[in-house]
Backbone bond lengths (Angstrom), bond angles and torsions (degrees), N, CA, C in turn:
res aa  C-N    CA-C-N  psi(-1)  N-CA   C-N-CA  omega(-1)  CA-C   N-CA-C  phi
1 X - - - 1.455 - - 1.527 107.99 -
2 X 1.299 115.30 136.67 1.456 118.87 -179.13 1.532 110.46 -73.61
3 X 1.327 116.15 168.49 1.468 121.13 -174.46 1.525 112.55 -61.52
4 X 1.320 117.10 -40.27 1.470 120.37 -179.65 1.522 110.98 -63.23
5 X 1.310 117.42 -40.63 1.455 121.80 178.45 1.518 112.08 -63.43
6 X 1.325 116.53 -38.91 1.468 120.69 177.99 1.526 110.11 -65.25
7 X 1.326 117.04 -41.34 1.460 120.44 178.80 1.522 112.07 -63.71
8 X 1.326 117.08 -41.15 1.457 120.53 179.58 1.527 109.81 -64.69
9 X 1.318 117.33 -42.42 1.469 120.87 178.91 1.521 110.10 -63.92
10 X 1.322 117.57 -42.44 1.464 121.82 179.51 1.524 111.00 -62.51
11 X 1.321 117.35 -45.57 1.466 120.63 178.07 1.527 111.28 -63.51
12 X 1.313 116.77 -38.41 1.460 120.69 176.43 1.522 112.52 -63.50
13 X 1.327 116.53 -41.19 1.469 120.09 177.12 1.526 111.61 -65.03
14 X 1.321 117.03 -38.69 1.458 120.17 176.99 1.526 110.13 -62.48
15 X 1.322 117.48 -43.68 1.470 120.82 178.50 1.519 111.90 -63.06
16 X 1.324 117.44 -41.08 1.469 120.71 179.29 1.534 109.88 -65.08
17 X 1.322 117.14 -39.92 1.473 120.50 177.74 1.525 111.32 -63.30
18 X 1.328 117.18 -40.01 1.472 119.68 178.87 1.524 110.89 -65.28
19 X 1.332 116.93 -41.40 1.467 119.64 178.96 1.527 110.32 -66.52
20 X 1.333 116.93 -39.04 1.466 120.11 177.99 1.536 110.15 -63.02
21 X 1.332 116.94 -41.14 1.465 120.03 177.69 1.521 110.55 -64.21
22 X 1.316 116.89 -37.04 1.458 120.56 179.87 1.527 111.44 -66.83
23 X 1.319 117.48 -33.11 1.454 121.21 -178.18 1.526 113.50 -78.33
24 X 1.323 118.08 -23.31 1.462 121.95 178.16 1.523 107.75 -86.24
25 X 1.333 118.63 119.30 1.475 120.41 -174.97 1.535 114.32 -56.11
26 X 1.313 116.93 -34.53 1.472 119.61 -176.55 1.534 112.50 -70.01
27 X 1.318 117.77 -29.29 1.461 121.69 -177.32 1.529 112.65 -112.89
28 X 1.331 117.34 12.11 1.458 120.51 -172.97 1.523 113.39 -65.70
29 X 1.326 117.56 -36.95 1.469 119.54 180.00 1.527 110.55 -65.65
30 X 1.332 116.85 -42.89 1.462 120.06 177.09 1.522 110.28 -63.50
31 X 1.325 116.82 -39.70 1.461 120.70 178.49 1.514 112.40 -61.26
32 X 1.338 117.40 -42.59 1.472 119.58 -179.38 1.524 110.30 -68.67
33 X 1.334 117.22 -37.67 1.467 119.54 177.87 1.528 111.63 -66.72
34 X 1.332 116.95 -38.08 1.458 119.87 176.43 1.531 111.38 -65.91
35 X 1.335 117.03 -38.16 1.465 119.77 177.56 1.531 110.99 -65.31
36 X 1.318 117.39 -38.47 1.467 120.94 177.63 1.518 110.31 -63.91
37 X 1.334 116.46 -44.46 1.466 120.11 179.84 1.532 111.39 -65.82
38 X 1.318 115.97 -41.66 1.465 120.90 -179.62 1.536 110.48 -62.00
39 X 1.339 115.76 -44.51 1.468 119.40 179.89 1.520 111.18 -67.59
40 X 1.335 117.04 -32.11 1.467 119.54 173.78 1.527 111.20 -62.53
41 X 1.329 116.22 -38.98 1.462 120.20 176.19 1.515 111.85 -65.85
42 X 1.328 116.36 -37.78 1.466 120.49 176.56 1.524 110.10 -61.32
43 X 1.335 116.59 -42.79 1.467 119.87 179.29 1.526 111.06 -64.31
44 X 1.332 117.44 -39.03 1.457 120.24 178.83 1.526 111.13 -64.08
45 X 1.333 117.08 -41.98 1.467 120.81 178.74 1.521 109.97 -64.79
46 X 1.322 117.61 -40.23 1.459 120.39 178.52 1.528 111.16 -64.82
47 X 1.319 116.62 -40.51 1.471 119.39 179.38 1.525 111.60 -65.37
48 X 1.324 117.15 -44.74 1.462 119.76 -177.99 1.524 111.97 -71.44
49 X 1.342 116.66 -27.85 1.456 120.15 179.28 1.511 114.70 -87.90
50 X 1.319 117.52 -2.44 1.445 121.14 -179.62 1.531 113.81 72.58
51 X 1.319 116.14 23.85 1.457 121.39 -179.58 1.526 110.06 -91.12
52 X 1.334 117.62 159.27 1.470 119.05 176.84 1.531 110.37 -64.75
53 X 1.322 115.57 142.08 1.460 121.05 -172.96 1.528 112.57 -108.53
54 X 1.313 118.39 1.22 1.457 121.74 -174.02 1.533 112.33 -62.24
55 X 1.311 118.30 -46.89 1.471 121.20 -177.62 1.530 111.22 -63.55
56 X 1.345 120.37 -47.67 1.472 118.32 176.95 1.526 113.43 -61.52
57 X 1.321 117.84 -34.64 1.469 120.25 178.17 1.524 110.22 -66.36
58 X 1.325 117.62 -41.61 1.468 120.94 178.28 1.519 109.86 -63.84
59 X 1.329 117.49 -43.79 1.471 120.69 178.15 1.522 111.11 -62.08
60 X 1.327 116.72 -42.43 1.466 121.06 179.18 1.523 110.70 -61.52
61 X 1.324 117.48 -42.93 1.467 121.22 178.18 1.526 111.00 -63.67
62 X 1.324 117.14 -40.97 1.462 120.54 178.72 1.522 111.31 -64.32
63 X 1.330 117.35 -39.57 1.460 121.10 178.36 1.521 110.28 -65.98
64 X 1.338 117.73 -43.75 1.466 120.82 178.43 1.519 111.44 -62.35
65 X 1.320 117.62 -42.81 1.463 120.90 179.71 1.524 110.19 -64.99
66 X 1.326 117.09 -42.63 1.468 120.90 177.08 1.526 110.45 -60.10
67 X 1.326 116.77 -45.18 1.460 120.24 179.37 1.514 112.45 -63.74
68 X 1.327 116.95 -39.70 1.469 120.23 -179.48 1.524 111.14 -68.47
69 X 1.314 117.49 -36.92 1.466 119.87 -179.51 1.528 112.31 -76.77
70 X 1.320 115.74 -38.21 1.469 119.20 -177.05 1.517 113.28 -81.12
71 X 1.336 116.68 -32.21 1.460 121.47 -177.10 1.525 110.80 -128.79
72 X 1.335 118.28 80.09 1.469 119.16 -179.71 1.531 112.39 -63.41
73 X 1.347 117.18 -27.95 1.473 119.63 178.32 1.525 111.03 -66.96
74 X 1.321 117.69 -31.48 1.457 121.36 177.19 1.533 110.25 -66.51
75 X 1.327 115.58 -42.56 1.461 120.25 177.71 1.529 110.80 -62.30
76 X 1.321 116.63 -40.87 1.464 120.14 178.17 1.531 111.02 -62.78
77 X 1.311 116.97 -41.89 1.477 119.90 179.09 1.515 112.21 -67.18
78 X 1.328 117.45 -40.27 1.453 119.97 -179.44 1.533 111.94 -70.04
79 X 1.325 116.54 -30.21 1.476 121.00 178.88 1.529 111.71 -89.78
80 X 1.345 116.47 3.43 1.476 124.04 178.19 1.530 112.16 59.49
81 X 1.315 115.82 36.50 1.474 119.53 174.75 1.519 108.31 -84.51
82 X 1.297 115.68 139.96 1.466 120.41 178.50 1.514 109.40 -104.31
83 X 1.341 115.29 137.11 1.459 117.97 179.43 1.502 111.12 -115.51
């Protein structure tokens, strides 16, 4: 397999692991944070490569909204609210 194919497979495995972490309740918060960081990296690559950034921004917003709705305690911690 050529180098590009190995990289695509590796990135795919990373994405599958993040989704698996998101589906397991015990690791779901870590999974959502990893997805946010991963999508931030995607946006950085798109910016440096001169590619359109609209799709990564929409995905990032969807991930943030999902995290805020599913984990309100995470939103409180990120906004530094004390309970």
